[in-house]
C-alpha positions as CSV (number, residue, x, y, z in Angstrom):
1,X,8.0,7.3,16.0
2,X,8.7,4.0,17.6
3,X,8.5,0.4,16.3
4,X,7.4,-2.6,18.3
5,X,7.9,-6.1,17.0
6,X,5.9,-9.1,17.9
7,X,7.4,-12.6,18.2
8,X,6.4,-13.6,14.7
9,X,8.1,-10.5,13.1
10,X,5.3,-8.2,11.9
11,X,5.9,-4.6,12.9
12,X,3.7,-2.1,14.7
13,X,4.8,1.5,14.1
14,X,3.6,4.4,16.2
15,X,3.6,8.1,15.7
16,X,2.4,10.6,18.3
17,X,2.4,14.2,19.3
18,X,2.0,15.9,22.7
19,X,-0.1,19.0,22.2
20,X,-0.1,21.9,24.6
21,X,-2.3,25.0,24.6
22,X,-2.0,27.6,27.3
23,X,-4.7,27.2,29.9
24,X,-5.6,23.7,28.7
25,X,-4.5,20.2,29.7
26,X,-1.8,18.6,27.5
27,X,-3.1,16.1,25.0
28,X,-1.6,13.0,23.4
29,X,-2.6,12.3,19.8
30,X,-1.3,9.1,18.2
31,X,-1.7,6.7,15.3
32,X,-0.6,3.1,14.9
33,X,0.3,1.3,11.7
34,X,0.7,-2.5,11.3
35,X,3.0,-3.8,8.6
36,X,3.5,-7.4,7.6
37,X,6.7,-9.4,7.7
38,X,8.2,-7.8,4.6
39,X,7.8,-4.3,5.9
40,X,4.6,-2.9,4.3
41,X,1.0,-3.6,3.6
42,X,1.9,-4.7,0.1
43,X,5.1,-6.6,0.7
44,X,7.7,-3.9,-0.1
45,X,8.6,-0.3,0.5
46,X,8.9,1.7,3.7
47,X,8.6,-0.1,7.0
48,X,7.3,2.8,9.0
49,X,5.1,5.8,8.6
50,X,5.2,7.5,5.2
51,X,4.8,11.3,4.6
52,X,1.1,10.7,3.8
53,X,0.7,8.9,7.2
54,X,2.3,11.8,9.1
55,X,0.1,14.2,7.1
56,X,-2.9,12.3,8.1
57,X,-1.9,12.4,11.8
58,X,-1.4,16.2,11.5
59,X,-4.7,16.6,9.8
60,X,-6.4,14.6,12.6
61,X,-4.6,16.7,15.2
62,X,-5.8,19.9,13.5
63,X,-9.3,18.6,13.5
64,X,-9.2,17.6,17.2
65,X,-7.5,20.7,18.4
66,X,-9.5,23.1,16.3
67,X,-6.9,25.7,15.5
68,X,-3.5,26.4,14.0
69,X,-0.6,24.1,15.0
70,X,3.0,25.0,15.8
71,X,4.9,21.8,15.5
72,X,8.3,21.2,17.0
73,X,9.7,18.2,15.0
74,X,12.9,16.1,15.0
75,X,14.9,15.5,11.9
76,X,13.7,12.0,11.0
77,X,14.2,11.5,7.3
78,X,10.5,11.4,6.6
79,X,10.0,14.7,8.4
80,X,12.6,16.5,6.4
81,X,11.9,15.0,2.9
82,X,10.9,17.1,-0.1
83,X,7.5,15.3,-0.1
84,X,6.9,16.3,3.5
85,X,7.9,19.9,2.8
86,X,5.2,20.0,0.1
87,X,2.6,18.5,2.5
88,X,3.5,21.1,5.1
89,X,3.3,24.0,2.6
90,X,-0.2,22.9,1.6
91,X,-1.4,23.4,5.2
92,X,-1.5,27.1,6.1
93,X,-2.5,26.3,9.6
94,X,0.8,24.4,10.3
95,X,4.1,26.1,11.3
96,X,7.1,23.7,11.7
97,X,10.2,24.3,13.8
98,X,13.0,21.7,13.7
99,X,14.8,20.4,16.7
100,X,18.6,20.4,16.5
101,X,20.1,17.1,15.3
102,X,20.7,14.5,18.0
103,X,18.6,16.4,20.5
104,X,16.1,13.7,21.5
105,X,16.0,15.0,25.1
106,X,14.2,18.1,23.7
107,X,11.4,15.9,22.1
108,X,8.5,15.4,24.5
109,X,7.4,12.3,22.6
110,X,10.6,10.4,23.5
111,X,9.5,10.0,27.2
112,X,6.1,8.8,25.9
113,X,7.9,6.0,24.1
114,X,10.1,5.2,27.1
115,X,7.1,5.0,29.4
116,X,5.2,2.8,26.9
117,X,8.2,0.4,26.5
118,X,8.6,0.1,30.3
119,X,4.9,-0.7,30.6
120,X,5.3,-3.5,28.0
121,X,8.4,-5.1,29.5
122,X,8.1,-8.7,30.4
123,X,4.8,-9.1,28.6
124,X,4.4,-11.7,25.8
125,X,1.9,-11.2,23.0
126,X,1.4,-13.8,20.4
127,X,0.0,-11.8,17.5
128,X,0.4,-8.4,16.1
129,X,-3.3,-7.8,16.8
130,X,-2.8,-8.6,20.5
131,X,0.2,-6.3,20.6
132,X,-1.6,-3.5,18.8
133,X,-4.6,-3.7,21.3
134,X,-2.2,-3.6,24.3
135,X,-0.2,-0.6,22.9
136,X,-3.5,1.3,22.2
137,X,-4.7,0.6,25.7
138,X,-1.5,1.8,27.3
139,X,-1.5,5.0,25.1
140,X,-5.2,5.6,25.9
141,X,-4.4,5.4,29.6
142,X,-1.6,8.0,29.1
143,X,-4.2,10.3,27.3
144,X,-6.2,10.5,30.5
145,X,-3.2,11.4,32.7
146,X,-2.6,15.1,32.0
147,X,-0.1,15.2,34.9
148,X,2.0,12.5,33.2
149,X,1.9,14.4,29.8
150,X,2.8,17.6,31.6
151,X,5.8,15.8,33.1
152,X,6.9,14.7,29.6
153,X,6.7,18.3,28.4
154,X,8.6,19.6,31.5
155,X,11.3,17.0,31.0
156,X,12.5,18.8,27.9
157,X,13.2,22.0,29.8
158,X,11.6,24.0,27.0
159,X,9.0,26.7,27.7
160,X,5.7,26.1,26.0
161,X,4.2,29.6,26.0
162,X,2.3,31.4,23.3
163,X,4.2,31.9,20.1
164,X,4.3,35.5,18.9
């Protein structure tokens, strides 16, 4: 997850996963979430993605990919919460492995965020709507660059073969 802030303080939160299937091109699946000045849609609460938001992303990925998912996830507090554990348990098509703590270099989504942030450098957007549109455009461009996504996966040094 990454947060991008516009000049007038609303937040744009992003969550993504890089999907790989042997013999297929890598895919980037993402969701954006705009929050107001106080941090949420209703003026209080969590500033970023909730467990339900992550579950919706995983459900969308399952629908798009058409099969079981083996998810390699970092230890963000929302990812390891009791509520998330229940949501994971309710999805028999989902298997989750956790990255070691402080191992961001093993997470293939981290280079996605770095690439996105570099592409936004020195650009000024005046509204959260403009920023959201620009971020979505940049992420969509990444979706159509399988070589770039493969590079993000390769940068982890992990092998993405079939799980037995």
